[in-house]
N, C-alpha and C positions, 0 to 999 in steps of 0.2 A: 142576795143569792145570785149566782151567775145564770144567765139564760143561754140557750143555744145560740141565739143571735149574737150575744156579746162574745162568746167563745169563738165563733166564726170570725167576727170582726177583729179580734185580737190576733188570730192566726194570720189573717190577711195583712194586718198592720205590720207584723214582724216580717212576713214574706216580702211585702212591698219595700221595706227598708233594705233587706238583703239584696233584692233585685236591683234597686237603685245603686247601692254601693258596688255591686259586682259590675254593673255597666260603667260606672264612673272609674273603677279601678282599671278596667281594660280600655279606657278612653273611648268607649262606644257612645257615650252621651256626655254632655256638659251643661253649662248653665243655659245655653240657648234652647236646647231640647226641653229642659225642665220648664223654662218659661213658656214655650209653645204648648206644652202639656197643661200647664196651669191655666193659660188663657182659654184653651179648648175646654177644660173642665168647667171654667166659669160660664162659658157659652152654653154647654150642655146642661149645666145646672139651671140656668135661667130658662132655657127652652123646655126643660122637662117639667117645669112648674105649670106650663100651659099645654104641652103636647107630650104624647107618648113616643119616645124614641126607642125603637125595638131593643137593641142590645143594652143601651144605657138604662132603660126602664127595668129590665131584668135584674141587672146588678144592684140598682138602687133598692128594689123591693127585696132582694135577697140579703143585702148587707147594711142598709141604712136604718137609722133609728126613726121611729114614727115622727117625732118632733122635727127632725131635720128634713124628712120627706116633705113636710108641709112648709117649713120656713126657708130652708136652704139645702136643697138636695145635693148630696155628695160633699157636704161641708168638711167632714173629716179628711177625706182624700184630697180635696182642693187645698186645705191648709197644710197638709202633709207635703204636697208638691211645692207649695210656696216656701215652706220652711227649708226644704232641701235646696231649692233654687237659690234662696238668699245665702245659705251656708256655702254653697259652691261658688257663688258669684263674689262673695266678700272675703272668704278665708281660703287658706291653702288647702289643697286637695285632701291631705291626711287628716287635717282638723275637721273638714267638712264630712268626710266619710265616718270618722269616729263619732261625730255628733249625730249623724243620721242613724248609726247603730245604737246610740244611746236612746234615741227616740223609738227605734224599732223594737229593741229588746226591753228597755226599761219601762216604757209606757205599757207595753203589752203584758209583761209579767206583773207589774203593779196592779193592773186591772183584774188579772186572773187570780192573784193571791189576796188582794185587798179585802174582798168580801168575807174572808174567813178569819179576819183579825179581831183583836179585842181592844187594842190600844188606839184611842181616837187620834186621828191626824191633827197636828197642831194648827193647820190652816183651813181644815175642811171638816164640817160636822158629819158628813156622810161617808167619809173614807177612813181607812185604818192605817196605822203606822207600819204594820207588818207588810202592807203592800208597798210602802215606800222602801223598806229595807230589801224586800225581794226584788223590786224593780231596780234599785241601785246596784245590787249584786249582778243582776243580768246585764245592766247597762255597762257596768265596769268591765265585765268580761268581754263584751262586744267591743268597747273602745280600746281595750288592750291590744287588739289586732293591729291598730295603727299608731297608737301613742303610748308613751311610758306610763307607769302605774300611778304616779302622783297626779298628773292632770286628769287621767282617766277616773281616779277615785273622787277627786274634787268635783269634776264636771258631772259625773253620774249622781253623786250624792245631792248636790245642790239642785240639779235638774229635777230629780224625783221629789224633792221637797216642794219646789216651785210648781210642779204638776198639780198639786192640790190647791193652788190659789186660783180663784176665779177672777181673772183680769177683765175689766170691762172698759170700753171707750164709748161714751154716750149711750150706755145701755146695751151695747153689742158685746157679747162675750168673745174674747180672743181665745181661739182654740189652742190647746197645749201642743198640738202638732206644729204650731209656729213657734211658740215660746221655748219649748225644750231644745230644739236644735240651735236656736240663736243664743240662748243662755249657755249651752254647752260649748259652743264655739268661742264665745267671749271668755269663759273661764279657762279653756284650754289655751287660748292665745295669750292671755295675761299670765298664766302660769309659765308658759314657755318663755316669756320675756324675763320674768323673775328668776326662773331656774331653766336656763336653755336646755333643750333636748334635741 
């Protein structure tokens, strides 16, 4: 079942992606700004484990999950910015913007629709396939703004399937806010090589 916290988190998730893409589109930010925001986020996360930082503390209590507040405050947002930074730094602007929208819309919609499904996710016991489908459709529509339909379809579909896999390195779970944009970028890039667009 969806909680109010999760609904708020997913709305912010989608809006953050739209904001980043809008700023990128008009060349108001680039990889340097995203990197600076990422480093600042890491610093605030570390400091907030030991000290109350007025504005940061308010947002963390309003939008962060209990587990993350204790272990890694702001984890989702930090990985989101890292994913966007790597996408912008490594790939062409249109590919990066499409992948950020796949993350913004696909991940949000899959989390909102998923709890109401019946078909078990093939890679995750607690998620449902209906969330994958809803997320893939939303991600596809977002990606279509910047890339043709075939790479948008492939990237959004694979990314939403991968969203259900818990990747871990030495016990640390890699956040899907990092994997989704990178996987999307790679698929769009490879599709563009095979079928130029």
